[in-house]
Structure formats: structure tokens, C-alpha cells
KOLPAZA-912018 format. One record per residue (C-alpha): chain; x, y, z. Coordinates in nm, 4 decimals, decimal comma. Layout:
{A; {X; Y; Z}}
...
! end
This chain:
{A; {0,0375; -0,0361; 0,0136}}
{A; {0,1010; 0,3358; -0,0900}}
{A; {0,1610; 0,6157; 0,1681}}
{A; {-0,1668; 0,7515; 0,1618}}
{A; {-0,3614; 0,4647; 0,1643}}
{A; {-0,1802; 0,3966; 0,4775}}
{A; {-0,2698; 0,7179; 0,6235}}
{A; {-0,6563; 0,6984; 0,5420}}
{A; {-0,5998; 0,3411; 0,6902}}
{A; {-0,4823; 0,4649; 1,0408}}
{A; {-0,7750; 0,7383; 1,0693}}
{A; {-1,0007; 0,4791; 1,0291}}
{A; {-0,8471; 0,2525; 1,2644}}
{A; {-0,7906; 0,5597; 1,5312}}
{A; {-1,1915; 0,6775; 1,4210}}
{A; {-1,2895; 0,3197; 1,5199}}
{A; {-1,1059; 0,3301; 1,8588}}
{A; {-1,2536; 0,7013; 1,9547}}
{A; {-1,6038; 0,5726; 1,8540}}
{A; {-1,5680; 0,2498; 2,0852}}
{A; {-1,4860; 0,4671; 2,3672}}
{A; {-1,7420; 0,7666; 2,3197}}
{A; {-2,0063; 0,4947; 2,2865}}
{A; {-1,9226; 0,3030; 2,5937}}
{A; {-1,9609; 0,6345; 2,7875}}
{A; {-2,3123; 0,7106; 2,6675}}
{A; {-2,4589; 0,3914; 2,5812}}
{A; {-2,4615; 0,2244; 2,9511}}
{A; {-2,6686; 0,5290; 3,1276}}
{A; {-3,0156; 0,4092; 2,9331}}
{A; {-2,9622; 0,0499; 3,0261}}
{A; {-2,8839; 0,1217; 3,4058}}
{A; {-3,2521; 0,0383; 3,5312}}
{A; {-3,2509; -0,3014; 3,3351}}
{A; {-2,9363; -0,3758; 3,4671}}
{A; {-3,0036; -0,2832; 3,7948}}
{A; {-3,2915; -0,5186; 3,8032}}
{A; {-3,1169; -0,7768; 3,6451}}
{A; {-2,8713; -0,7973; 3,9743}}
{A; {-3,0813; -0,7107; 4,2268}}
{A; {-2,9844; -0,3885; 4,3158}}
{A; {-3,1303; -0,0070; 4,3236}}
{A; {-3,0917; 0,1971; 3,9996}}
{A; {-2,9167; 0,5104; 4,1792}}
{A; {-2,6204; 0,2561; 4,3317}}
{A; {-2,5594; 0,1484; 3,9627}}
{A; {-2,3224; 0,5109; 3,9581}}
{A; {-2,0346; 0,3116; 4,0224}}
{A; {-2,0161; 0,1439; 3,7237}}
{A; {-1,9917; 0,4601; 3,5022}}
{A; {-1,7557; 0,6192; 3,8318}}
{A; {-1,5172; 0,3222; 3,7835}}
{A; {-1,4748; 0,3884; 3,4136}}
{A; {-1,3928; 0,7546; 3,3713}}
{A; {-1,1618; 0,7117; 3,7255}}
{A; {-0,9598; 0,4647; 3,5615}}
{A; {-0,9327; 0,6667; 3,2326}}
{A; {-0,8224; 0,9777; 3,4185}}
{A; {-0,5652; 0,8054; 3,6136}}
{A; {-0,4034; 0,5800; 3,3425}}
{A; {-0,4336; 0,8529; 3,0604}}
{A; {-0,0967; 1,0392; 3,1662}}
{A; {0,1089; 0,7067; 3,1444}}
{A; {-0,0217; 0,6538; 2,7883}}
{A; {0,2554; 0,8759; 2,5992}}
{A; {0,5277; 0,6931; 2,8329}}
{A; {0,3967; 0,3774; 2,6919}}
{A; {0,3789; 0,4344; 2,3452}}
{A; {0,7448; 0,5594; 2,3770}}
{A; {0,8523; 0,2701; 2,5721}}
{A; {0,6820; -0,0199; 2,3632}}
{A; {0,5897; 0,1366; 2,0659}}
{A; {0,2857; 0,2960; 1,9353}}
{A; {0,1655; -0,0188; 1,7241}}
{A; {0,2112; -0,2493; 2,0165}}
{A; {0,0597; -0,0348; 2,2833}}
{A; {-0,2707; 0,0772; 2,0433}}
{A; {-0,3240; -0,3301; 1,9601}}
{A; {-0,2812; -0,3910; 2,3828}}
{A; {-0,5633; -0,1048; 2,4057}}
{A; {-0,8061; -0,2378; 2,1871}}
{A; {-0,7450; -0,5925; 2,3219}}
{A; {-0,7948; -0,5186; 2,6797}}
{A; {-1,1136; -0,2764; 2,6137}}
{A; {-1,2668; -0,5945; 2,3973}}
{A; {-1,1999; -0,8547; 2,7317}}
{A; {-1,3005; -0,5795; 2,9794}}
{A; {-1,6543; -0,5555; 2,7449}}
{A; {-1,6818; -0,9486; 2,7389}}
{A; {-1,6443; -0,9334; 3,1054}}
{A; {-1,9114; -0,6646; 3,1411}}
{A; {-2,1391; -0,8573; 2,9569}}
{A; {-2,0771; -1,1472; 3,1458}}
{A; {-2,1051; -0,9923; 3,5189}}
{A; {-2,3582; -1,1088; 3,7795}}
{A; {-2,3469; -0,8717; 4,0142}}
{A; {-2,2374; -0,5185; 4,0949}}
{A; {-1,9166; -0,5885; 4,2024}}
{A; {-1,8188; -0,7712; 3,9082}}
{A; {-1,9672; -0,5295; 3,6526}}
{A; {-1,7241; -0,2652; 3,8355}}
{A; {-1,4304; -0,4205; 3,8118}}
{A; {-1,4923; -0,5437; 3,4895}}
{A; {-1,5573; -0,1780; 3,3638}}
{A; {-1,1965; -0,0768; 3,5510}}
{A; {-1,0925; -0,3275; 3,2699}}
{A; {-1,2513; -0,1471; 2,9882}}
{A; {-1,1388; 0,1637; 3,1226}}
{A; {-0,7363; 0,0610; 3,1560}}
{A; {-0,7868; -0,0016; 2,7459}}
{A; {-0,9957; 0,3089; 2,7194}}
{A; {-0,7538; 0,5334; 2,8608}}
{A; {-0,5187; 0,4612; 2,6086}}
{A; {-0,7397; 0,4591; 2,2610}}
{A; {-0,7300; 0,8427; 2,2274}}
{A; {-0,4527; 0,9660; 2,3411}}
{A; {-0,2604; 0,6970; 2,1549}}
{A; {-0,4608; 0,7166; 1,8748}}
{A; {-0,4112; 1,1168; 1,8582}}
{A; {0,0259; 1,0533; 1,8542}}
{A; {-0,0313; 0,7611; 1,5931}}
{A; {-0,1650; 1,0352; 1,3817}}
{A; {0,0391; 1,3168; 1,4624}}
{A; {0,3779; 1,1029; 1,3861}}
{A; {0,2259; 0,9722; 1,0863}}
{A; {0,0725; 1,2664; 0,9360}}
{A; {0,2040; 1,6557; 0,8632}}
{A; {0,1536; 1,9409; 1,0275}}
{A; {-0,0587; 2,1240; 0,7824}}
{A; {-0,2715; 1,7990; 0,7936}}
{A; {-0,2931; 1,7229; 1,1333}}
{A; {-0,6317; 1,9296; 1,2283}}
{A; {-0,8530; 1,7959; 0,9271}}
{A; {-0,6919; 1,4613; 1,0079}}
{A; {-0,8726; 1,5270; 1,3960}}
{A; {-1,1208; 1,6599; 1,2240}}
{A; {-1,2309; 1,3239; 1,0509}}
{A; {-1,1424; 1,1573; 1,3834}}
{A; {-1,3661; 1,3184; 1,6056}}
{A; {-1,6873; 1,2511; 1,3793}}
{A; {-1,6911; 0,9465; 1,5610}}
{A; {-1,6471; 1,0978; 1,8610}}
{A; {-1,9692; 1,2824; 1,7863}}
{A; {-2,1221; 0,9356; 1,6572}}
{A; {-2,1104; 0,7670; 1,9344}}
{A; {-2,3247; 1,0037; 2,1894}}
{A; {-2,5453; 1,0806; 1,8905}}
{A; {-2,6428; 0,6468; 1,8681}}
{A; {-2,5639; 0,5753; 2,2486}}
{A; {-2,8393; 0,6439; 2,4363}}
{A; {-3,0547; 0,5114; 2,1610}}
{A; {-2,8908; 0,2145; 2,0437}}
{A; {-2,8524; 0,1257; 2,4468}}
{A; {-3,2205; 0,1336; 2,4995}}
{A; {-3,2944; -0,0503; 2,1542}}
{A; {-3,0623; -0,3904; 2,2643}}
{A; {-3,2185; -0,3458; 2,6362}}
{A; {-3,5949; -0,3816; 2,4500}}
{A; {-3,4881; -0,6128; 2,1708}}
{A; {-3,2601; -0,8421; 2,2993}}
{A; {-3,0945; -0,7743; 2,6373}}
{A; {-2,8568; -0,5306; 2,8358}}
{A; {-2,5551; -0,7481; 2,7724}}
{A; {-2,5591; -0,6352; 2,3737}}
{A; {-2,4644; -0,2940; 2,4796}}
{A; {-2,1190; -0,4406; 2,5393}}
{A; {-2,0898; -0,7139; 2,3100}}
{A; {-2,1251; -0,4456; 2,0424}}
{A; {-1,7277; -0,3743; 2,1286}}
{A; {-1,6353; -0,6613; 2,0095}}
{A; {-1,7152; -0,7474; 1,6315}}
{A; {-1,5625; -0,3538; 1,6284}}
{A; {-1,2467; -0,4178; 1,8669}}
{A; {-1,1805; -0,7633; 1,6680}}
{A; {-1,1977; -0,5660; 1,3360}}
{A; {-0,9299; -0,3022; 1,5012}}
{A; {-0,7436; -0,5685; 1,6057}}
{A; {-0,6879; -0,6833; 1,2645}}
{A; {-0,6347; -0,3329; 1,1073}}
{A; {-0,3954; -0,2361; 1,3508}}
{A; {-0,1792; -0,5454; 1,3103}}
{A; {-0,2185; -0,5072; 0,9116}}
{A; {-0,2084; -0,1683; 0,8687}}
{A; {-0,0185; 0,0558; 1,0932}}
{A; {0,3634; 0,0983; 1,0701}}
{A; {0,5766; -0,1189; 1,3074}}
{A; {0,7346; 0,1454; 1,5313}}
{A; {1,0245; 0,0260; 1,7615}}
{A; {1,0478; 0,1409; 2,1365}}
{A; {1,2646; 0,4461; 2,1765}}
{A; {1,4246; 0,5578; 2,4954}}
{A; {1,1706; 0,6617; 2,6893}}
{A; {1,2142; 0,8926; 3,0319}}
{A; {1,1259; 0,7203; 3,3548}}
{A; {0,8111; 0,7737; 3,4119}}
{A; {0,6891; 0,9569; 3,7319}}
{A; {0,5104; 0,6871; 3,9155}}
{A; {0,5280; 0,8549; 4,2526}}
{A; {0,3707; 1,1606; 4,1203}}
{A; {0,0960; 0,9761; 3,9479}}
{A; {0,0456; 0,7912; 4,2575}}
{A; {-0,0454; 1,0880; 4,4555}}
{A; {-0,2416; 1,2265; 4,1780}}
{A; {-0,4756; 0,9139; 4,1584}}
{A; {-0,4733; 0,8894; 4,4854}}
{A; {-0,6278; 1,2374; 4,5124}}
{A; {-0,8861; 1,1939; 4,2798}}
{A; {-0,9994; 0,8434; 4,4231}}
{A; {-1,0212; 0,9928; 4,7596}}
{A; {-1,2403; 1,2851; 4,6294}}
{A; {-1,4439; 1,0143; 4,4356}}
{A; {-1,5162; 0,8013; 4,7361}}
{A; {-1,5634; 1,1062; 4,9523}}
{A; {-1,8659; 1,2508; 4,7310}}
{A; {-2,0458; 0,9137; 4,7016}}
{A; {-1,9718; 0,7856; 5,0963}}
{A; {-2,2124; 1,0324; 5,2690}}
{A; {-2,5685; 0,9237; 5,0688}}
{A; {-2,4573; 0,5824; 5,0912}}
{A; {-2,3479; 0,4661; 5,4704}}
{A; {-2,4554; 0,8306; 5,6053}}
{A; {-2,0803; 0,8399; 5,7656}}
{A; {-1,9796; 1,1816; 5,7782}}
{A; {-1,6535; 1,1438; 5,9324}}
{A; {-1,5237; 0,8967; 5,6899}}
{A; {-1,6337; 1,1534; 5,4014}}
{A; {-1,4647; 1,4088; 5,5886}}
{A; {-1,1238; 1,1798; 5,5947}}
{A; {-1,1855; 1,1401; 5,2515}}
{A; {-1,1906; 1,4910; 5,1715}}
{A; {-0,8856; 1,5638; 5,3867}}
{A; {-0,6715; 1,2962; 5,2497}}
{A; {-0,7446; 1,4004; 4,8782}}
{A; {-0,6269; 1,7522; 4,9864}}
{A; {-0,3396; 1,6395; 5,1556}}
{A; {-0,2187; 1,4281; 4,8786}}
{A; {-0,2673; 1,7117; 4,6297}}
{A; {-0,0828; 1,9460; 4,8234}}
{A; {0,1958; 1,6839; 4,8958}}
{A; {0,2530; 1,6705; 4,5111}}
{A; {0,3575; 2,0420; 4,5119}}
{A; {0,7176; 2,0026; 4,6862}}
{A; {0,7457; 1,6510; 4,5242}}
{A; {0,7223; 1,8241; 4,1646}}
{A; {0,9719; 2,1027; 4,2983}}
{A; {1,2393; 1,8740; 4,4228}}
{A; {1,1842; 1,6149; 4,1229}}
{A; {1,3775; 1,7222; 3,7433}}
{A; {1,0713; 1,5730; 3,5559}}
{A; {0,7469; 1,5863; 3,7313}}
{A; {0,4643; 1,4285; 3,5817}}
{A; {0,2857; 1,7763; 3,5888}}
{A; {0,5432; 2,0952; 3,5698}}
{A; {0,4610; 2,3263; 3,8430}}
{A; {0,5427; 2,6107; 3,5704}}
{A; {0,1818; 2,4930; 3,3976}}
{A; {0,0030; 2,7063; 3,6286}}
{A; {0,2002; 3,0272; 3,5725}}
{A; {-0,0186; 3,0633; 3,2873}}
{A; {-0,3225; 3,2223; 3,4350}}
{A; {-0,5916; 3,1003; 3,1705}}
{A; {-0,4830; 2,7524; 3,1948}}
{A; {-0,5504; 2,7990; 3,5884}}
{A; {-0,8625; 2,9525; 3,5328}}
{A; {-1,0026; 2,7405; 3,2379}}
{A; {-0,8770; 2,4004; 3,4806}}
{A; {-1,0991; 2,4552; 3,7825}}
{A; {-1,3938; 2,6401; 3,5569}}
{A; {-1,4047; 2,3114; 3,3547}}
{A; {-1,3958; 2,1060; 3,6522}}
{A; {-1,6751; 2,2802; 3,7938}}
{A; {-1,8389; 2,3284; 3,4550}}
{A; {-1,8491; 1,9794; 3,3870}}
{A; {-1,9590; 1,8292; 3,7382}}
{A; {-2,3000; 1,9676; 3,6539}}
{A; {-2,2946; 1,8744; 3,2654}}
{A; {-2,1788; 1,5384; 3,2981}}
{A; {-2,4766; 1,4581; 3,5749}}
{A; {-2,7233; 1,5092; 3,2922}}
{A; {-2,6792; 1,1859; 3,0703}}
{A; {-2,7008; 0,9856; 3,3746}}
{A; {-3,0238; 1,1576; 3,5863}}
{A; {-3,1961; 1,2303; 3,2577}}
{A; {-3,2719; 0,8008; 3,1312}}
{A; {-3,3125; 0,7475; 3,4962}}
{A; {-3,5743; 1,0149; 3,5542}}
{A; {-3,7487; 0,9538; 3,2370}}
{A; {-3,7871; 0,5859; 3,2862}}
{A; {-3,8068; 0,5501; 3,7186}}
{A; {-4,0276; 0,8464; 3,7432}}
{A; {-4,1861; 0,9299; 3,3919}}
{A; {-4,2658; 0,5738; 3,2467}}
{A; {-4,0682; 0,6189; 2,9529}}
{A; {-3,9533; 0,2652; 2,8083}}
{A; {-3,5787; 0,2500; 2,7491}}
{A; {-3,5821; 0,2838; 2,3968}}
{A; {-3,8213; 0,6037; 2,4573}}
{A; {-3,5905; 0,7203; 2,6999}}
{A; {-3,3031; 0,6649; 2,4589}}
{A; {-3,4626; 0,8870; 2,2047}}
{A; {-3,5494; 1,1771; 2,3971}}
{A; {-3,1730; 1,2081; 2,4416}}
{A; {-3,0948; 1,2204; 2,0631}}
{A; {-3,1758; 1,5683; 1,9894}}
{A; {-2,9447; 1,7078; 2,2863}}
{A; {-2,6840; 1,5014; 2,0782}}
{A; {-2,7704; 1,5993; 1,6983}}
{A; {-2,7754; 2,0050; 1,8485}}
{A; {-2,4617; 1,9643; 2,0163}}
{A; {-2,2861; 1,8219; 1,6877}}
{A; {-2,4523; 2,0796; 1,4845}}
{A; {-2,3836; 2,4021; 1,7201}}
{A; {-1,9842; 2,3412; 1,7064}}
{A; {-1,9734; 2,5412; 1,3607}}
{A; {-2,0988; 2,8537; 1,5562}}
{A; {-1,8012; 2,8677; 1,8181}}
{A; {-1,5504; 3,0422; 1,6469}}
{A; {-1,7614; 3,3136; 1,5273}}
{A; {-1,9402; 3,3709; 1,8337}}
{A; {-1,5873; 3,4105; 2,0417}}
{A; {-1,4436; 3,6086; 1,7572}}
{A; {-1,7353; 3,8411; 1,7918}}
{A; {-1,7576; 3,8533; 2,1785}}
{A; {-1,4249; 3,7108; 2,3021}}
{A; {-1,3625; 3,3727; 2,5414}}
{A; {-1,4826; 3,5892; 2,8646}}
{A; {-1,8200; 3,7256; 2,7597}}
{A; {-1,8890; 3,3926; 2,5539}}
{A; {-1,8157; 3,1731; 2,8427}}
{A; {-2,0123; 3,3669; 3,0837}}
{A; {-2,3309; 3,4030; 2,8789}}
{A; {-2,2862; 3,0155; 2,7828}}
{A; {-2,2160; 2,8988; 3,1133}}
{A; {-2,5362; 3,0395; 3,2693}}
{A; {-2,7212; 2,9114; 2,9704}}
{A; {-2,5945; 2,5334; 3,0211}}
{A; {-2,6746; 2,5662; 3,4002}}
{A; {-3,0147; 2,7619; 3,3292}}
{A; {-3,0619; 2,4427; 3,0978}}
{A; {-2,9677; 2,1768; 3,3854}}
{A; {-3,2057; 2,3465; 3,6485}}
{A; {-3,5071; 2,3512; 3,3846}}
{A; {-3,4885; 1,9563; 3,3766}}
{A; {-3,6341; 1,9747; 3,7057}}
{A; {-3,9946; 2,1119; 3,5862}}
{A; {-4,0393; 1,8370; 3,3244}}
{A; {-4,3253; 1,6112; 3,4649}}
{A; {-4,5508; 1,3376; 3,3307}}
{A; {-4,7832; 1,6539; 3,1529}}
{A; {-4,5099; 1,8276; 3,0282}}
{A; {-4,5467; 1,8051; 2,6370}}
{A; {-4,2561; 1,6387; 2,4734}}
{A; {-4,1890; 1,8715; 2,2262}}
{A; {-4,1096; 2,1251; 2,5509}}
{A; {-3,8565; 1,8353; 2,6875}}
{A; {-3,6912; 1,7966; 2,3513}}
{A; {-3,6701; 2,1896; 2,3521}}
{A; {-3,4841; 2,1810; 2,6666}}
{A; {-3,2317; 1,8846; 2,5708}}
{A; {-3,1401; 2,0605; 2,2617}}
{A; {-3,0812; 2,3633; 2,4020}}
{A; {-2,9159; 2,1847; 2,6405}}
{A; {-2,7272; 2,0110; 2,4117}}
{A; {-2,6180; 2,2917; 2,1900}}
{A; {-2,4423; 2,5149; 2,4665}}
{A; {-2,3110; 2,2507; 2,6306}}
{A; {-2,1237; 2,1421; 2,2934}}
{A; {-1,9753; 2,4932; 2,2428}}
{A; {-1,8854; 2,5018; 2,5904}}
{A; {-1,6748; 2,2672; 2,6011}}
{A; {-1,4836; 2,3871; 2,2936}}
{A; {-1,4651; 2,7074; 2,4205}}
{A; {-1,3461; 2,5796; 2,7612}}
{A; {-1,0978; 2,3515; 2,5726}}
{A; {-0,9080; 2,5979; 2,3733}}
{A; {-0,9032; 2,8644; 2,6071}}
{A; {-0,7265; 2,6371; 2,8935}}
{A; {-0,4977; 2,5285; 2,6703}}
{A; {-0,3824; 2,7921; 2,3989}}
{A; {-0,1839; 3,0216; 2,5944}}
{A; {0,0803; 2,7333; 2,7284}}
{A; {0,4392; 2,6983; 2,5885}}
{A; {0,4667; 2,4511; 2,2958}}
{A; {0,7363; 2,2507; 2,5972}}
{A; {0,4154; 2,3105; 2,8265}}
{A; {0,1281; 2,1399; 2,5686}}
{A; {0,1582; 1,7868; 2,6185}}
{A; {0,1739; 1,8051; 3,0085}}
{A; {-0,0896; 2,0604; 3,0508}}
{A; {-0,3155; 1,8607; 2,7881}}
{A; {-0,2566; 1,5572; 2,9728}}
{A; {-0,3868; 1,7145; 3,2862}}
{A; {-0,6722; 1,8631; 3,1248}}
{A; {-0,7870; 1,5226; 3,0242}}
{A; {-0,7542; 1,3908; 3,3446}}
{A; {-0,9261; 1,6667; 3,4880}}
{A; {-1,1853; 1,6025; 3,2518}}
{A; {-1,2196; 1,2132; 3,3308}}
{A; {-1,2661; 1,3284; 3,7191}}
{A; {-1,5660; 1,6186; 3,6313}}
{A; {-1,7651; 1,3455; 3,4353}}
{A; {-1,6797; 1,0623; 3,7637}}
{A; {-1,7738; 1,3327; 3,9920}}
{A; {-2,0585; 1,4827; 3,8347}}
{A; {-2,2158; 1,1063; 3,8150}}
{A; {-2,1336; 1,0482; 4,2136}}
{A; {-2,2402; 1,3989; 4,3155}}
{A; {-2,6106; 1,3891; 4,1077}}
{A; {-2,6880; 1,0219; 4,1964}}
{A; {-2,5820; 1,0895; 4,5752}}
{A; {-2,8301; 1,3771; 4,5665}}
{A; {-3,1119; 1,2311; 4,4410}}
{A; {-3,0589; 0,9659; 4,7547}}
{A; {-3,0113; 1,2158; 4,9832}}
{A; {-3,3113; 1,4136; 4,8850}}
{A; {-3,5483; 1,1421; 4,8463}}
{A; {-3,4596; 1,0028; 5,1518}}
{A; {-3,5279; 1,3295; 5,3120}}
{A; {-3,9029; 1,3666; 5,1710}}
{A; {-3,9697; 1,0450; 5,0654}}
{A; {-4,0385; 1,1441; 4,7218}}
{A; {-3,8080; 0,9886; 4,4511}}
{A; {-3,9376; 1,2402; 4,1772}}
{A; {-3,8805; 1,5158; 4,4122}}
{A; {-3,5478; 1,3968; 4,4719}}
{A; {-3,4400; 1,4370; 4,1191}}
{A; {-3,5978; 1,7409; 4,0609}}
{A; {-3,3811; 1,9037; 4,3802}}
{A; {-3,1030; 1,7548; 4,2331}}
{A; {-3,1243; 1,9173; 3,9216}}
{A; {-3,1417; 2,2224; 4,0524}}
{A; {-2,8291; 2,1461; 4,2791}}
{A; {-2,6088; 2,0489; 3,9767}}
{A; {-2,7344; 2,3367; 3,7585}}
{A; {-2,6376; 2,5797; 4,0223}}
{A; {-2,2547; 2,4171; 4,0125}}
{A; {-2,2610; 2,4882; 3,6794}}
{A; {-2,3977; 2,8117; 3,7069}}
{A; {-2,1054; 2,8655; 3,9697}}
{A; {-1,8448; 2,8361; 3,7080}}
{A; {-1,9533; 3,1202; 3,5448}}
{A; {-1,8015; 3,3334; 3,8308}}
{A; {-1,4725; 3,1577; 3,8040}}
{A; {-1,4698; 3,2004; 3,3855}}
{A; {-1,5151; 3,6008; 3,4750}}
{A; {-1,1351; 3,5726; 3,5938}}
{A; {-1,0061; 3,4674; 3,2472}}
{A; {-0,7641; 3,7231; 3,1280}}
{A; {-0,8344; 3,8922; 2,7862}}
{A; {-0,6399; 3,7455; 2,4910}}
{A; {-0,6769; 3,7452; 2,1193}}
{A; {-0,8783; 3,4546; 2,0033}}
{A; {-0,6566; 3,2275; 1,8444}}
{A; {-0,8907; 3,0686; 1,5675}}
{A; {-0,6898; 2,7533; 1,4910}}
{A; {-0,6886; 2,6161; 1,8598}}
{A; {-1,0783; 2,6716; 1,8358}}
{A; {-1,0579; 2,4598; 1,5363}}
{A; {-0,8048; 2,2185; 1,7176}}
{A; {-1,0117; 2,2017; 2,0309}}
{A; {-1,3037; 2,1193; 1,8466}}
{A; {-1,2266; 1,8720; 1,5925}}
{A; {-1,0470; 1,6702; 1,9268}}
{A; {-1,4026; 1,5884; 2,0544}}
{A; {-1,4944; 1,6390; 2,4212}}
! end
């Protein structure tokens, strides 16, 4: 095969891996009540099937680049697909929630390497002039996953069984494994610098402690245990500071935080994404458990949000060019937060059209929010800090997704127990997570005005989430 054919094959391989990862973050949501019924547990405790996946990806993402340098991109990408497929098979074969959580961790190990290694393979194989266009092609797969995921998950539950939401990855992965073996160029390992295992352990401990602390009060009412986990998370984060100062090549250089917009964008991303990440988890549960929707119907209800999000991406650059990052993010954050709060008003008597409009507004605003937050956070970093900054940013994204699900599920249980009404529990939870997102607007007010770099917006849009 000639070089152009090899590059085309590479893009399709990476796109397939991105599709599997993106599909798996959304296809599970509409199936959670059915999986919970099958395993004999309450639907809300199924949140750990999502948190385990996102948290594992967050912890292992920084190691992906080092693994590619140490063992070769082709070999690591093949292993990532294989682990992801094996994890999917284990998920389909799980009989208890504990087994499912362990299987999701295995899936997360593979998923953590799919997109970063895929991007790295593309970066090393295409010219700089073609890179953004190549990422744009790959991002289509990332957009298709969330669009078809909820509906496909609902259809599998009704037409076959929930097991197929995981088994669908097997044929896709099998084709991917063959393609990697056939088309990816053989790359030898290089003299990779020593991986900062201790630094990664401190950051991972911080994320795990915070995630468990959020879930502890609602699950066991052990406030002291939750407070202890929060303290452990803060202590591990603080311990990383002197550790990084004393190391020549730490996992994340402290100089990253010398770029003001990176710090503001990172914190704003974390806070904003907590609210928006709770929505894909809570809305299908509300529709099925309280409003009487079938799994397929609830999946179809999520379709306008995904479609509106894909269509809205073209508006981002013109709007930021006209109003600037600070004004755009301030107003758009308020729209996202208000849309989340408005979900509390959806009842059995709410016209379907009204609910679809609210979901579409949320999807469009949320999609633009992600792209704008991505570009404003990373655009000011130097070339030397870009890799570390992007890796840390990816970790925060995954952490926020897990925290959003944990906080959303915990709030529903807390309010449901307090007022003896699950519907009221959902309503108050939407108000709270929407309020968290609205609070991010105050953070984005601290952004320093800077000229918009169109290429950074296009890159952030092409990169997906």
C-alpha cells in the first residue's frame, strides 16, 4: 500500500477506537435500570459502573504517552483495543454489581489509551498541515458515539438484552485488532524518560479520595468517613507541590499554573463539567423510573441533545471572534446551568416537544461550552508545556465526569430519603447540579482577555470532548 492509503487506514483505525470509547460513555446510561433489575440492586447505586470507568481512564491517561514511547505506538494501541474488548466481554458476563465494576475498570484501562495513543499515532504519521483535518475526521466518530449511544442502548435492552451494550464492542474491536496488525507501521521503542510513578500515585490518590468522599455520605451516612477522604485528597494534592519542585521531570510541571488562563480554565472546566456530566446519567433515570418511559423512548429523548451539540460546533469560532472568550463563556455557562435547572420542571404532563427543546438547548450550549473551555485552557501554554497541560486537562475532564455522576446520584438519594419522594429527589438534584454549573460563570469571569486563535478553537472542536 502507498503512503496515502496507509494514512487513510490509520485514520479509520483511530476513528474506530474513538467511536468505541465515546459510545461506551453514553450507551450504558439508558440501560442502567435494566442492569440494576437484573442484578437485584437499586438503579442509583449503578453509578459506580460509570465512575469506575471514568476514574480508571483519568488515572491512566498520563501514562499513555510514556507507554507508546517505551513499547511502540503500534504495540500499545493493539493492547489497548484488546484490553477494552476483554473488559467488554467481562462486563457482559457480570452477574453482580461488584463484578461489573471490576470489569468496567478493565475496560477503563484499555479506554484510557485509545484516544491519546490514537492521536499520537496520527501526529507521528501525518504532516502538520494535515493534522487538524485528520483530527476533524476522527472527531466525527466521537460525535457519532454520543448520538447513537443512548438510543442504541435502549434498543438493545428492549429488543435483545442489556448484555449487548457491551458485546457490540467485540466485533468492532476484532476489526480494529486486525487493522492495527495489518496497517499500522511497525514502530520500535525509544529511550523514553523515566515515568513519574510516585507523582502519578499522588494525583491518583487525590482523585480516588475525592470520588469516594462524594459518594460516602449518601451511601452510608458516614460524614466522618467522607470528611476523612476529603482531607486525604487535599493532603495528597498538597504533597505533590513540594514533590514536583524537587524533581527534574515531574508528571506535571508546576510552571503550568504560571499561565493564568490555564489555571482558571482548569478549575472552570472541573466545576462546569460536574453539572453537565450529571445530566446524561440523571435524565434517563428520571424518564424511566419516574415518568414511565421505556428504555428505547428515553434513549430517543436524548437524541436532540446529541444532534444539537454536533450542529452547534460550527457556531463557536464566529461567536468567540465577536464577543471574546470571557463574555462567551460567561453567557454560555449561564445558559447551560439554566438548562440543567429547567430539567427539574419536566413532569408526566410536560409536552414532549417542550422537553425536546430543553434537551436540544442544553446539547447545543454544552457542546459549545466544551470546545470553548478546551481552547481557552490550552491555547496559552508554551510548546514545551503543551503535552503536560493537555494530559492534566484530560485527567480533569474524566474526573469531572465521574464526580458529576457521583454527586448527581448521591443528591437524588439524599433528597429522596429526606422528603420520601424520588421525583422530588430528582428535581432538587437538577437544581443543585445546575447551580454548580452556574457557579462556574464566576470562575470564568477571572479569565484574562487574549486574542482568539482560530486554530486553537478548531483544534479543540476537532478533538471532541
